[in-house]
C-alpha positions as a Markdown table, in Angstrom:
| # | Residue | x | y | z |
|---|---|---|---|---|
| 1 | Met | 144.1 | -110.5 | -141.6 |
| 2 | Thr | 142.7 | -111.7 | -144.9 |
| 3 | Pro | 143.0 | -115.5 | -145.7 |
| 4 | Ala | 145.7 | -116.4 | -148.1 |
| 5 | Gly | 144.8 | -116.0 | -151.7 |
| 6 | Glu | 142.0 | -113.5 | -151.0 |
| 7 | Ala | 142.4 | -109.8 | -151.5 |
| 8 | Pro | 140.8 | -107.5 | -148.9 |
| 9 | Ile | 138.0 | -105.2 | -150.0 |
| 10 | Gly | 139.8 | -102.4 | -151.9 |
| 11 | Glu | 138.6 | -98.9 | -152.8 |
| 12 | Ala | 138.0 | -100.1 | -156.4 |
| 13 | Asp | 135.6 | -102.8 | -155.0 |
| 14 | Trp | 133.7 | -100.2 | -153.0 |
| 15 | Ala | 133.6 | -97.8 | -156.0 |
| 16 | Ala | 132.2 | -100.5 | -158.3 |
| 17 | Ala | 129.5 | -101.5 | -155.8 |
| 18 | Leu | 128.5 | -97.9 | -155.3 |
| 19 | Asp | 128.3 | -97.2 | -159.0 |
| 20 | Ala | 126.2 | -100.4 | -159.6 |
| 21 | Leu | 123.8 | -99.4 | -156.9 |
| 22 | Arg | 123.4 | -95.8 | -157.9 |
| 23 | Gly | 123.0 | -96.6 | -161.6 |
| 24 | Ala | 120.6 | -99.6 | -161.3 |
| 25 | Ser | 117.1 | -99.2 | -162.8 |
| 26 | Ser | 115.8 | -102.0 | -160.5 |
| 27 | Ile | 117.5 | -103.7 | -157.5 |
| 28 | Leu | 116.5 | -107.0 | -156.0 |
| 29 | Leu | 118.0 | -107.9 | -152.6 |
| 30 | Thr | 118.2 | -111.5 | -151.4 |
| 31 | Cys | 119.9 | -113.5 | -148.7 |
| 32 | His | 120.5 | -117.1 | -147.7 |
| 33 | Val | 117.8 | -119.7 | -147.2 |
| 34 | Asn | 116.1 | -119.8 | -143.8 |
| 35 | Pro | 117.6 | -116.4 | -143.0 |
| 36 | Asp | 119.0 | -115.6 | -139.5 |
| 37 | Gly | 119.4 | -112.2 | -137.9 |
| 38 | Asp | 122.5 | -111.3 | -139.9 |
| 39 | Ala | 121.1 | -112.3 | -143.2 |
| 40 | Leu | 117.7 | -110.6 | -142.8 |
| 41 | Gly | 118.9 | -107.7 | -140.8 |
| 42 | Ser | 121.6 | -106.9 | -143.3 |
| 43 | Met | 119.3 | -107.2 | -146.3 |
| 44 | Leu | 116.5 | -105.1 | -144.8 |
| 45 | Gly | 118.9 | -102.5 | -143.3 |
| 46 | Ala | 120.5 | -102.1 | -146.7 |
| 47 | Gly | 117.1 | -102.0 | -148.4 |
| 48 | Leu | 115.9 | -99.2 | -146.1 |
| 49 | Gly | 119.0 | -97.2 | -146.8 |
| 50 | Leu | 118.7 | -97.6 | -150.6 |
| 51 | Ala | 115.0 | -96.8 | -150.5 |
| 52 | Ser | 115.9 | -93.5 | -148.6 |
| 53 | Leu | 118.0 | -92.5 | -151.6 |
| 54 | Gly | 115.0 | -93.1 | -153.9 |
| 55 | Leu | 116.5 | -96.2 | -155.5 |
| 56 | Pro | 114.1 | -98.8 | -156.8 |
| 57 | Val | 114.6 | -101.7 | -154.4 |
| 58 | Arg | 112.7 | -104.8 | -153.4 |
| 59 | Ala | 113.8 | -107.8 | -151.3 |
| 60 | Ala | 113.0 | -111.5 | -151.2 |
| 61 | Phe | 114.5 | -114.5 | -149.4 |
| 62 | Pro | 114.3 | -118.2 | -150.3 |
| 63 | Gly | 112.1 | -120.6 | -148.3 |
| 64 | Pro | 110.8 | -122.7 | -146.8 |
| 65 | Val | 111.2 | -121.3 | -143.3 |
| 66 | Glu | 109.6 | -118.0 | -142.4 |
| 67 | Pro | 111.3 | -115.8 | -139.8 |
| 68 | Ala | 109.6 | -115.5 | -136.4 |
| 69 | Gly | 109.7 | -113.2 | -133.4 |
| 70 | Val | 112.0 | -110.2 | -133.7 |
| 71 | Leu | 113.0 | -111.2 | -137.2 |
| 72 | Ala | 109.4 | -111.2 | -138.5 |
| 73 | Glu | 108.9 | -107.7 | -137.2 |
| 74 | Leu | 112.1 | -106.0 | -138.4 |
| 75 | Pro | 111.7 | -102.6 | -140.1 |
| 76 | Gly | 111.9 | -102.7 | -143.8 |
| 77 | Arg | 109.6 | -105.8 | -144.1 |
| 78 | Glu | 107.4 | -103.7 | -146.4 |
| 79 | Leu | 110.2 | -104.1 | -149.0 |
| 80 | Leu | 109.7 | -107.9 | -149.0 |
| 81 | Val | 108.0 | -109.8 | -151.8 |
| 82 | Pro | 107.5 | -113.6 | -152.0 |
| 83 | Ala | 110.3 | -115.4 | -153.7 |
| 84 | Gly | 108.0 | -116.6 | -156.4 |
| 85 | Gln | 107.0 | -113.0 | -157.2 |
| 86 | Ala | 110.5 | -111.5 | -157.2 |
| 87 | Glu | 111.5 | -109.8 | -160.4 |
| 88 | Ala | 112.7 | -112.4 | -162.8 |
| 89 | Ala | 115.5 | -110.3 | -164.4 |
| 90 | Pro | 116.5 | -107.4 | -162.1 |
| 91 | Asp | 119.0 | -104.9 | -163.3 |
| 92 | Leu | 121.0 | -105.5 | -160.2 |
| 93 | Leu | 120.9 | -108.5 | -157.8 |
| 94 | Val | 122.5 | -108.0 | -154.4 |
| 95 | Ser | 123.1 | -111.1 | -152.2 |
| 96 | Phe | 123.7 | -110.8 | -148.5 |
| 97 | Asp | 125.3 | -113.3 | -146.1 |
| 98 | Ala | 125.3 | -116.2 | -148.6 |
| 99 | Ser | 128.6 | -118.0 | -149.2 |
| 100 | Ser | 127.6 | -119.8 | -152.3 |
| 101 | Pro | 124.9 | -119.8 | -155.0 |
| 102 | Asp | 123.1 | -122.9 | -153.5 |
| 103 | Arg | 122.5 | -120.9 | -150.3 |
| 104 | Leu | 120.1 | -118.7 | -152.4 |
| 105 | Gly | 117.7 | -121.5 | -152.9 |
| 106 | Glu | 115.1 | -120.9 | -155.6 |
| 107 | Leu | 116.4 | -117.3 | -156.1 |
| 108 | Ala | 119.8 | -118.6 | -157.3 |
| 109 | Gly | 118.6 | -118.5 | -160.9 |
| 110 | Arg | 118.5 | -114.7 | -160.6 |
| 111 | Leu | 122.3 | -114.7 | -160.7 |
| 112 | Ala | 122.0 | -115.6 | -164.4 |
| 113 | Thr | 119.1 | -113.4 | -165.3 |
| 114 | Ala | 120.2 | -110.2 | -163.5 |
| 115 | Arg | 122.2 | -107.7 | -165.6 |
| 116 | Arg | 124.7 | -107.2 | -162.7 |
| 117 | Thr | 125.3 | -109.0 | -159.4 |
| 118 | Leu | 126.9 | -107.8 | -156.1 |
| 119 | Val | 127.8 | -110.2 | -153.3 |
| 120 | Val | 128.0 | -108.8 | -149.7 |
| 121 | Asp | 129.3 | -111.4 | -147.2 |
| 122 | His | 131.7 | -112.2 | -144.4 |
| 123 | His | 132.1 | -116.0 | -144.7 |
| 124 | Ala | 135.6 | -117.3 | -145.2 |
| 125 | Ser | 134.1 | -120.1 | -147.3 |
| 126 | Asn | 132.6 | -117.6 | -149.8 |
| 127 | Thr | 133.1 | -119.0 | -153.3 |
| 128 | Arg | 133.3 | -115.5 | -155.0 |
| 129 | Phe | 130.2 | -116.1 | -157.1 |
| 130 | Gly | 128.7 | -113.2 | -158.8 |
| 131 | Ala | 130.5 | -110.3 | -160.6 |
| 132 | Leu | 131.1 | -107.7 | -157.9 |
| 133 | His | 132.2 | -108.5 | -154.3 |
| 134 | Leu | 132.2 | -106.9 | -150.9 |
| 135 | Val | 133.5 | -110.0 | -149.1 |
| 136 | Asp | 135.6 | -109.6 | -145.9 |
| 137 | Pro | 136.1 | -112.8 | -143.8 |
| 138 | Thr | 137.5 | -110.7 | -141.0 |
| 139 | Ala | 134.2 | -108.8 | -140.5 |
| 140 | Ala | 132.2 | -109.9 | -137.5 |
| 141 | Ala | 129.0 | -109.9 | -139.5 |
| 142 | Thr | 127.6 | -109.0 | -142.9 |
| 143 | Gly | 125.9 | -106.2 | -141.1 |
| 144 | Val | 129.3 | -104.5 | -140.4 |
| 145 | Leu | 129.8 | -104.3 | -144.2 |
| 146 | Val | 126.3 | -103.0 | -144.8 |
| 147 | Asp | 127.0 | -100.2 | -142.2 |
| 148 | Glu | 130.1 | -99.2 | -144.2 |
| 149 | Leu | 128.3 | -99.4 | -147.5 |
| 150 | Leu | 125.5 | -97.1 | -146.3 |
| 151 | Arg | 128.1 | -94.7 | -144.8 |
| 152 | Arg | 129.8 | -94.5 | -148.2 |
| 153 | Leu | 126.4 | -93.9 | -149.8 |
| 154 | Ala | 125.8 | -91.0 | -147.3 |
| 155 | Val | 122.7 | -92.7 | -146.0 |
| 156 | Glu | 121.4 | -91.2 | -142.7 |
| 157 | Leu | 121.5 | -93.9 | -139.9 |
| 158 | Thr | 117.9 | -93.9 | -138.8 |
| 159 | Pro | 116.5 | -95.9 | -135.8 |
| 160 | Gln | 114.8 | -98.3 | -138.4 |
| 161 | Ile | 118.1 | -99.0 | -140.1 |
| 162 | Ala | 119.9 | -99.2 | -136.8 |
| 163 | Glu | 117.5 | -101.8 | -135.5 |
| 164 | Cys | 118.1 | -104.1 | -138.5 |
| 165 | Leu | 121.9 | -103.7 | -138.2 |
| 166 | Tyr | 121.9 | -104.2 | -134.4 |
| 167 | Val | 120.0 | -107.5 | -134.8 |
| 168 | Ala | 122.5 | -108.5 | -137.6 |
| 169 | Val | 125.6 | -107.8 | -135.6 |
| 170 | Ser | 124.3 | -109.0 | -132.3 |
| 171 | Thr | 123.2 | -112.3 | -133.9 |
| 172 | Asp | 126.6 | -113.2 | -135.5 |
| 173 | Thr | 128.6 | -112.1 | -132.4 |
| 174 | Gly | 126.5 | -114.2 | -130.0 |
| 175 | Ser | 125.3 | -111.0 | -128.3 |
| 176 | Phe | 128.8 | -109.5 | -128.5 |
| 177 | Lys | 130.5 | -112.3 | -126.7 |
| 178 | Tyr | 132.3 | -114.1 | -129.5 |
| 179 | Ala | 136.0 | -113.5 | -130.3 |
| 180 | Ser | 135.0 | -111.6 | -133.4 |
| 181 | Thr | 133.7 | -108.8 | -131.2 |
| 182 | Thr | 136.4 | -106.2 | -131.7 |
| 183 | Pro | 136.5 | -102.6 | -130.3 |
| 184 | Ala | 135.2 | -101.4 | -133.7 |
| 185 | Val | 132.2 | -103.7 | -133.3 |
| 186 | His | 131.5 | -102.2 | -129.9 |
| 187 | Glu | 131.8 | -98.7 | -131.4 |
| 188 | Leu | 129.3 | -99.7 | -134.1 |
| 189 | Ala | 126.9 | -101.0 | -131.5 |
| 190 | Gly | 127.2 | -97.8 | -129.6 |
| 191 | Arg | 126.3 | -95.8 | -132.7 |
| 192 | Leu | 123.3 | -98.0 | -133.4 |
| 193 | Ile | 122.1 | -97.7 | -129.8 |
| 194 | Gly | 122.7 | -94.0 | -130.0 |
| 195 | Thr | 119.8 | -93.7 | -132.5 |
| 196 | Gly | 117.4 | -94.6 | -129.7 |
| 197 | Ile | 116.6 | -98.3 | -130.6 |
| 198 | Arg | 115.2 | -100.5 | -127.8 |
| 199 | His | 118.4 | -102.6 | -127.6 |
| 200 | Ala | 117.5 | -104.3 | -124.3 |
| 201 | Glu | 114.1 | -105.3 | -125.6 |
| 202 | Leu | 115.6 | -106.6 | -128.8 |
| 203 | Ser | 118.2 | -108.7 | -126.9 |
| 204 | Arg | 115.6 | -110.1 | -124.6 |
| 205 | Arg | 113.4 | -111.2 | -127.5 |
| 206 | Leu | 116.3 | -112.6 | -129.4 |
| 207 | Tyr | 117.9 | -114.6 | -126.6 |
| 208 | Asp | 115.7 | -114.8 | -123.5 |
| 209 | Ser | 112.2 | -115.5 | -124.8 |
| 210 | Arg | 110.8 | -118.7 | -126.2 |
| 211 | Pro | 107.4 | -120.5 | -126.0 |
| 212 | Phe | 106.9 | -123.2 | -123.4 |
| 213 | Gly | 106.7 | -125.8 | -126.2 |
| 214 | Ala | 110.1 | -124.8 | -127.3 |
| 215 | Leu | 111.4 | -125.3 | -123.8 |
| 216 | Arg | 110.1 | -128.8 | -123.8 |
| 217 | Leu | 111.6 | -129.4 | -127.2 |
| 218 | Leu | 115.0 | -128.1 | -125.9 |
| 219 | Ala | 114.7 | -130.6 | -123.0 |
| 220 | Asp | 114.3 | -133.5 | -125.4 |
| 221 | Val | 117.3 | -132.4 | -127.5 |
| 222 | Leu | 119.5 | -131.9 | -124.5 |
| 223 | Ala | 118.4 | -135.3 | -123.1 |
| 224 | Arg | 119.7 | -137.1 | -126.2 |
| 225 | Ala | 123.0 | -135.2 | -126.4 |
| 226 | Thr | 126.2 | -137.2 | -126.5 |
| 227 | Leu | 129.7 | -136.2 | -125.6 |
| 228 | Asp | 132.8 | -137.5 | -127.4 |
| 229 | Pro | 135.8 | -136.2 | -125.5 |
| 230 | Asp | 138.3 | -137.8 | -128.0 |
| 231 | Ala | 136.8 | -136.1 | -131.1 |
| 232 | Ala | 138.4 | -133.0 | -132.8 |
| 233 | Gly | 141.9 | -134.0 | -131.7 |
| 234 | Gly | 140.9 | -134.5 | -128.1 |
| 235 | Thr | 139.1 | -131.2 | -127.7 |
| 236 | Gly | 135.7 | -132.8 | -127.6 |
| 237 | Leu | 132.5 | -132.9 | -129.6 |
| 238 | Val | 128.9 | -132.5 | -128.2 |
| 239 | Ala | 126.2 | -133.5 | -130.6 |
| 240 | Ser | 122.4 | -133.9 | -130.6 |
| 241 | Tyr | 119.5 | -133.9 | -133.1 |
| 242 | Ala | 115.9 | -132.9 | -133.5 |
| 243 | Thr | 113.3 | -134.6 | -135.6 |
| 244 | Leu | 110.2 | -133.5 | -137.5 |
| 245 | Asp | 108.2 | -135.5 | -135.0 |
| 246 | Asp | 109.7 | -133.4 | -132.2 |
| 247 | Leu | 108.3 | -130.2 | -133.9 |
| 248 | Thr | 104.9 | -131.8 | -134.3 |
| 249 | Arg | 104.8 | -133.1 | -130.8 |
| 250 | Tyr | 105.4 | -129.7 | -129.3 |
| 251 | Gly | 103.6 | -127.6 | -132.0 |
| 252 | Gln | 106.8 | -125.7 | -132.9 |
| 253 | Pro | 107.9 | -124.3 | -136.3 |
| 254 | Pro | 111.3 | -125.3 | -137.7 |
| 255 | Gln | 112.9 | -121.9 | -136.7 |
| 256 | Ala | 112.4 | -122.9 | -133.1 |
| 257 | Leu | 115.4 | -125.2 | -133.6 |
| 258 | Glu | 117.8 | -122.4 | -134.5 |
| 259 | Ala | 118.6 | -121.3 | -131.0 |
| 260 | Leu | 119.3 | -124.8 | -129.6 |
| 261 | Ile | 122.8 | -125.0 | -130.9 |
| 262 | Gly | 123.7 | -122.2 | -128.5 |
| 263 | Glu | 122.6 | -124.3 | -125.6 |
| 264 | Leu | 124.7 | -127.3 | -126.8 |
| 265 | Arg | 127.9 | -125.3 | -127.2 |
| 266 | Thr | 127.9 | -124.4 | -123.5 |
| 267 | Ala | 129.2 | -127.9 | -122.6 |
| 268 | Glu | 132.6 | -127.1 | -121.1 |
| 269 | Glu | 134.1 | -130.5 | -122.1 |
| 270 | Ala | 133.6 | -129.9 | -125.8 |
| 271 | Glu | 135.3 | -127.5 | -128.2 |
| 272 | Val | 132.8 | -128.3 | -131.0 |
| 273 | Ala | 129.0 | -128.5 | -130.9 |
| 274 | Cys | 126.9 | -130.2 | -133.6 |
| 275 | Leu | 123.1 | -130.1 | -134.0 |
| 276 | Ala | 121.3 | -132.0 | -136.7 |
| 277 | Lys | 117.8 | -130.7 | -137.5 |
| 278 | Gln | 115.7 | -133.1 | -139.6 |
| 279 | Ser | 114.3 | -131.3 | -142.7 |
| 280 | Ala | 113.0 | -134.4 | -144.6 |
| 281 | Ala | 112.8 | -138.2 | -144.3 |
| 282 | Ala | 116.6 | -138.7 | -144.8 |
| 283 | Glu | 117.8 | -135.1 | -144.8 |
| 284 | Trp | 119.3 | -133.0 | -142.0 |
| 285 | Thr | 120.3 | -129.3 | -141.7 |
| 286 | Val | 123.4 | -129.4 | -139.6 |
| 287 | Ser | 124.8 | -126.6 | -137.5 |
| 288 | Leu | 128.3 | -126.5 | -136.2 |
| 289 | Arg | 129.8 | -124.2 | -133.6 |
| 290 | Ser | 133.4 | -123.8 | -132.3 |
| 291 | Lys | 134.8 | -122.0 | -129.3 |
| 292 | Gly | 137.7 | -120.9 | -131.4 |
| 293 | Ala | 140.3 | -123.7 | -131.4 |
| 294 | Val | 138.7 | -125.6 | -134.3 |
| 295 | Asp | 137.7 | -124.1 | -137.6 |
| 296 | Val | 134.3 | -125.6 | -138.2 |
| 297 | Ser | 134.0 | -123.9 | -141.6 |
| 298 | Arg | 136.6 | -126.4 | -143.0 |
| 299 | Val | 134.4 | -129.3 | -141.8 |
| 300 | Ala | 131.3 | -127.7 | -143.3 |
| 301 | Val | 133.0 | -127.0 | -146.7 |
| 302 | Ala | 134.3 | -130.6 | -146.9 |
| 303 | Leu | 130.7 | -131.8 | -146.4 |
| 304 | Gly | 129.2 | -129.5 | -149.0 |
| 305 | Gly | 128.4 | -126.5 | -146.9 |
| 306 | Gly | 130.1 | -123.3 | -145.6 |
| 307 | Gly | 130.4 | -120.7 | -142.9 |
| 308 | His | 133.2 | -119.3 | -140.9 |
| 309 | Arg | 135.6 | -120.4 | -138.1 |
| 310 | Phe | 133.1 | -120.2 | -135.2 |
| 311 | Ala | 129.8 | -121.1 | -137.0 |
| 312 | Ala | 129.1 | -123.1 | -140.1 |
| 313 | Gly | 126.7 | -125.6 | -141.5 |
| 314 | Phe | 125.9 | -128.1 | -144.2 |
| 315 | Thr | 123.1 | -130.4 | -145.4 |
| 316 | Gly | 123.5 | -134.1 | -144.4 |
| 317 | Arg | 121.7 | -137.1 | -145.8 |
| 318 | Gly | 120.9 | -140.5 | -144.6 |
| 319 | Asp | 120.6 | -141.6 | -140.9 |
| 320 | Val | 121.6 | -139.1 | -138.3 |
| 321 | Ala | 124.3 | -141.5 | -137.0 |
| 322 | Asp | 125.9 | -141.4 | -140.5 |
| 323 | Val | 125.8 | -137.6 | -140.4 |
| 324 | Phe | 127.6 | -137.5 | -137.0 |
| 325 | Ala | 130.1 | -140.0 | -138.2 |
| 326 | Ala | 130.9 | -137.8 | -141.2 |
| 327 | Val | 131.4 | -134.8 | -138.9 |
| 328 | Arg | 133.7 | -136.8 | -136.6 |
| 329 | Ala | 135.7 | -138.0 | -139.6 |
| 330 | Glu | 136.3 | -134.5 | -140.8 |
| 331 | Leu | 137.2 | -133.2 | -137.3 |
| 332 | Ala | 139.8 | -135.9 | -137.1 |
């Protein structure tokens, strides 16, 4: 079901997107800052598909964090250019998995300089920026929309494209265990696996592999976790934080923090999990997760961020205690 006030993706929307892509003299693909598997996988999967049609496509993502592990090795990375070297005025700019312009970081200015813009996203908090939209809050991942887009473009589903889309969909469904995992999502996963991708290896590297330093970092984050059973209307909140000093102490890059929210959310006494990751002296990148009863996107939007019901985030400023207080206030 589509949220009130928002129309589903209609045939006219698909037709406009296809015409814009087929007729573009240059295409720049981008996604949100510090891209996760859905953002990067969707963008590169789409890029490979467009390139196979002979379309002039390049891709870039805003910094400062560089992908690591599986994400750094996704097919299609040859399409990437540094954000500072991305075309200043592309004929068509396509944004993936970003709910608002600020999520595009230093590439947000291309929204004004591009001749046309297309937004592909599944976040309920999407602000409908840009001119053309393929936005469906009921989609389990942006990768689901990319699969449909490529199908309508008659792009052959190669193992390279399938690997990108498998990482995209697996990431945003929590390895196919979130409530957003519908029969159609399983059917899509089956088609992707059917191309011959090494899905077991991809899953192991995505979810079951981390450096020993990252394990020690996780131990510190879990040790300072707090449980507030009265928060979120009595459904409970578990919260913790990680500092820049933590990263330095264990020699870990910022992206090592991205998987930690998944460990926090396993606390059975809490419906909502919150992880604050220090990004500057008084700045925190905050991740929120819900098991379904609480819409954390509403909390994130109220605090200047975005996301969807089960996963959302925002940038908090000040002391970490103030950040957590703001989250509790919105949950109340």
